[in-house]
C-alpha positions as CSV (number, residue, x, y, z in Angstrom):
1,M,-20.6,22.6,-52.8
2,T,-20.5,21.4,-49.2
3,T,-23.9,21.2,-47.4
4,P,-24.2,22.1,-43.8
5,F,-25.2,18.5,-43.1
6,A,-21.9,17.2,-44.4
7,V,-20.0,19.8,-42.3
8,T,-21.8,18.8,-39.1
9,D,-21.1,15.1,-39.9
10,Y,-17.5,15.8,-40.2
11,V,-17.4,17.8,-37.0
12,D,-19.2,15.0,-35.1
13,F,-16.9,12.4,-36.6
14,S,-13.8,14.4,-35.6
15,K,-15.1,14.8,-32.0
16,R,-15.7,11.0,-31.7
17,M,-12.3,10.2,-33.0
18,L,-10.5,12.7,-30.8
19,T,-12.3,11.7,-27.6
20,P,-10.1,8.6,-27.0
21,A,-6.9,10.6,-27.5
22,I,-8.1,13.3,-25.1
23,K,-9.0,10.7,-22.5
24,F,-5.6,9.1,-22.9
25,N,-3.8,12.4,-22.5
26,E,-5.8,13.2,-19.4
27,M,-5.0,9.8,-17.9
28,A,-1.3,10.2,-18.7
29,V,-1.1,13.7,-17.2
30,K,-2.9,12.5,-14.0
31,T,-0.4,9.6,-13.7
32,L,2.6,11.8,-14.3
33,E,1.4,14.2,-11.6
34,Q,1.0,11.3,-9.2
35,V,4.5,10.0,-9.9
36,A,6.0,13.5,-9.6
37,R,4.3,14.0,-6.2
38,Y,5.5,10.5,-5.2
39,Q,9.1,11.3,-6.1
40,Y,8.9,14.7,-4.3
41,S,7.8,12.9,-1.1
42,L,10.5,10.3,-1.5
43,A,13.1,12.9,-2.0
44,G,11.8,14.6,1.2
45,D,12.1,11.4,3.1
46,Y,15.8,11.0,2.1
47,L,16.5,14.6,2.8
48,N,15.0,14.3,6.3
49,F,17.0,11.1,6.9
50,G,20.2,12.8,6.0
51,L,19.5,15.8,8.2
52,E,18.5,13.6,11.1
53,Q,21.8,11.7,10.7
54,L,23.8,14.9,10.7
55,Q,21.8,16.1,13.8
56,S,22.5,12.8,15.6
57,V,26.2,13.0,14.9
58,S,26.4,16.5,16.3
59,Q,24.4,15.7,19.4
60,T,25.7,12.4,20.5
61,K,28.7,12.2,22.8
62,D,29.8,8.5,22.5
63,V,29.9,5.9,19.8
64,G,27.4,3.5,21.3
65,E,24.7,6.2,21.5
66,L,25.5,7.2,17.9
67,V,25.2,3.7,16.6
68,S,21.9,3.2,18.5
69,K,20.5,6.5,17.1
70,Q,21.7,5.6,13.5
71,S,20.0,2.2,13.8
72,E,16.8,3.8,14.9
73,L,16.9,6.3,12.0
74,A,17.6,3.6,9.5
75,S,14.6,1.6,10.8
76,N,12.4,4.6,10.5
77,L,13.6,5.2,7.0
78,V,12.9,1.5,6.0
79,E,9.3,1.9,7.4
80,K,8.8,5.0,5.3
81,L,10.2,3.4,2.2
82,T,8.0,0.4,2.6
83,K,5.0,2.7,2.8
84,R,6.3,4.6,-0.3
85,S,6.7,1.4,-2.3
86,Q,3.1,0.4,-1.4
87,D,2.0,3.9,-2.6
88,F,3.9,3.4,-5.8
89,S,2.4,0.0,-6.4
90,K,-1.1,1.6,-6.0
91,I,-0.2,4.4,-8.5
92,T,1.0,1.8,-11.1
93,A,-2.1,-0.5,-10.5
94,D,-4.4,2.5,-10.9
95,A,-2.6,3.6,-14.1
96,Q,-2.8,0.0,-15.5
97,A,-6.5,-0.3,-14.7
98,G,-7.2,3.1,-16.3
99,F,-5.2,2.1,-19.4
100,T,-7.0,-1.2,-19.7
101,K,-10.4,0.6,-19.4
102,W,-9.3,3.1,-22.0
103,V,-8.3,0.3,-24.4
104,D,-11.6,-1.5,-23.9
105,E,-13.6,1.7,-24.5
106,T,-11.6,2.6,-27.5
107,A,-11.8,-0.8,-29.0
108,A,-15.6,-0.7,-28.6
109,L,-16.0,2.5,-30.6
110,K,-17.7,2.2,-33.9
111,V,-16.7,4.2,-36.9
112,A,-19.8,5.5,-38.6
């Protein structure tokens, strides 16, 4: 017959073994959310760029002004995309640091 002591040992062991998996899942979901928000922002930047281009075509009266406005819009987009690429680099660096920490913590666990 199973004693209460053995059952509590089993429950404690199960909790210790599941903790790394739970931490990994939390980290993965957090990173996935950050990437989804990043992609949403990036899509918004491209959408705004397209709308601004359409607006400039409809509001300009000569080709020189249109080319100047399109050049300005492209420069603004490049600045936004440069910032977005830096944001993405930060997301990946944070995810890598979190994964490395998780591996170190998991490797340090002792099985009793």
